[in-house]
C-alpha positions in Angstrom: 179.9 168.3 107.9 179.3 165.7 110.5 175.6 165.6 109.5 176.6 165.4 106.0 178.7 162.4 106.5 175.9 160.8 108.5 173.5 161.3 105.7 176.0 159.9 103.2 176.6 156.9 105.5 172.8 156.2 105.7 172.4 156.6 102.1 175.1 154.1 101.4 173.5 151.6 103.9 170.0 151.9 102.4 171.1 151.9 98.7 171.1 147.9 98.5 167.8 147.8 100.0 166.4 150.3 97.6 167.8 148.3 94.8 166.1 145.2 96.2 162.8 146.8 96.7 162.7 148.2 93.3 163.3 144.9 91.7 162.0 142.5 94.1 158.9 141.8 92.1 160.9 140.8 89.2 160.7 137.1 89.1 163.7 136.9 86.7 166.0 138.5 89.4 168.0 136.9 92.1 170.1 138.4 94.9 173.7 137.6 94.8 175.6 137.0 98.2 176.7 140.5 98.0 173.2 141.9 98.0 173.0 142.9 94.3 169.8 142.0 92.3 170.8 140.3 88.9 168.7 138.8 86.0 169.2 135.0 85.8 169.3 134.1 82.1 168.3 130.5 82.8 165.1 131.6 84.5 164.3 133.9 81.8 164.6 131.4 79.1 162.7 128.8 81.3 159.7 131.4 81.5 159.8 131.8 77.6 159.6 128.0 77.2 156.7 127.8 79.7 154.8 130.5 78.0 155.0 128.3 74.8 153.4 125.5 76.8 156.6 123.4 76.7 156.7 122.7 80.3 159.1 119.6 80.5 161.8 121.5 78.7 161.8 124.2 81.3 162.8 121.9 84.2 166.5 121.7 83.6 166.9 125.5 83.2 164.8 126.0 86.5 167.0 123.4 88.3 170.1 125.2 87.0 168.7 128.4 88.3 168.2 126.9 91.8 171.8 125.5 91.6 173.2 128.9 91.2 170.6 130.7 93.4 169.0 128.3 95.9 166.9 131.2 97.3 165.2 131.9 94.0 161.6 131.5 95.3 160.1 132.1 91.9 162.1 129.4 90.3 160.7 127.1 93.0 157.2 128.4 92.1 157.7 128.0 88.5 158.9 124.4 88.9 155.6 123.8 90.9 153.6 125.3 88.3 155.3 123.1 85.5 154.9 119.8 87.5 151.3 120.8 88.3 150.5 121.3 84.6 152.3 117.9 84.0 150.0 116.3 86.3 152.9 115.6 88.9 150.9 117.0 91.8 153.1 115.6 94.6 156.2 117.1 93.0 154.4 120.4 92.5 153.3 120.6 96.1 157.0 120.1 97.2 158.2 122.9 95.0 155.4 125.2 96.1 156.3 124.4 99.8 160.0 125.2 99.1 159.0 128.7 97.6 156.7 129.5 100.4 159.5 128.5 102.9 161.7 131.2 101.3 158.9 133.7 100.8 155.6 133.0 102.8 154.0 135.8 100.9 155.0 134.9 97.5 151.7 135.9 95.6 152.2 133.5 92.6 152.9 130.6 94.8 150.0 131.3 97.2 147.7 131.2 94.1 149.1 128.4 92.3 149.2 126.2 95.3 145.6 127.1 95.9 144.8 125.9 92.3 146.6 122.6 93.2 144.6 122.1 96.3 141.3 122.6 94.2 142.6 120.2 91.7 143.4 117.6 94.3 140.2 117.9 96.2 141.4 119.9 99.2 139.1 123.1 98.9 139.6 124.0 102.7 143.4 124.3 102.2 142.7 126.4 99.0 140.5 128.7 101.1 143.1 129.2 103.7 145.6 130.1 101.0 143.0 132.5 99.6 142.6 134.2 103.0 146.4 134.5 103.2 146.6 135.9 99.7 143.8 138.5 100.5 146.0 139.8 103.3 149.0 140.0 101.0 147.0 141.6 98.1 144.9 144.1 100.1 144.5 146.3 97.2 143.6 143.3 95.0 145.7 141.4 92.4 145.0 139.1 89.5 146.3 136.1 91.5 143.8 136.8 94.1 141.0 137.0 91.5 141.9 133.7 89.9 142.2 131.8 93.2 138.8 133.3 94.4 137.2 132.0 91.2 138.7 128.6 91.6 137.6 128.4 95.2 134.1 129.7 94.4 133.5 127.4 91.3 135.6 124.4 92.6 137.3 124.3 89.3 141.1 125.1 89.0 142.2 127.5 86.3 144.5 126.9 83.5 147.3 129.0 85.0 
């Protein structure tokens, strides 16, 4: 009985971690103060708008996401992406830095910021991010391939 209680107690303690790990790669999800992952409708809508190429109209939704969930690294990343695509490179870099402060291994941010460094003539910084991304994506990932191409060609991708 004591062993059963210990197993149950351990299971209850690990359940929120399992939920986080199973959904941690969902960019539309954010963690509440109680440790529960939830979908953020404003972020989902912003992603839809960005996919249509309507970058400017996603900004307010992303800022609302961050007002509600200031630790949403993917919202900072998407704000960086939007600003980069709008040619506002200084703003983009600030948002990417915020995302990396929250999650230093954010795959999308590492790749997008590397693209920004290529666009703004800082290939050495892009190479440093490429090395970091290679450590994060040890089995390979699309973002790594995209940044590798940009670093090799000296031309930023359109993503």
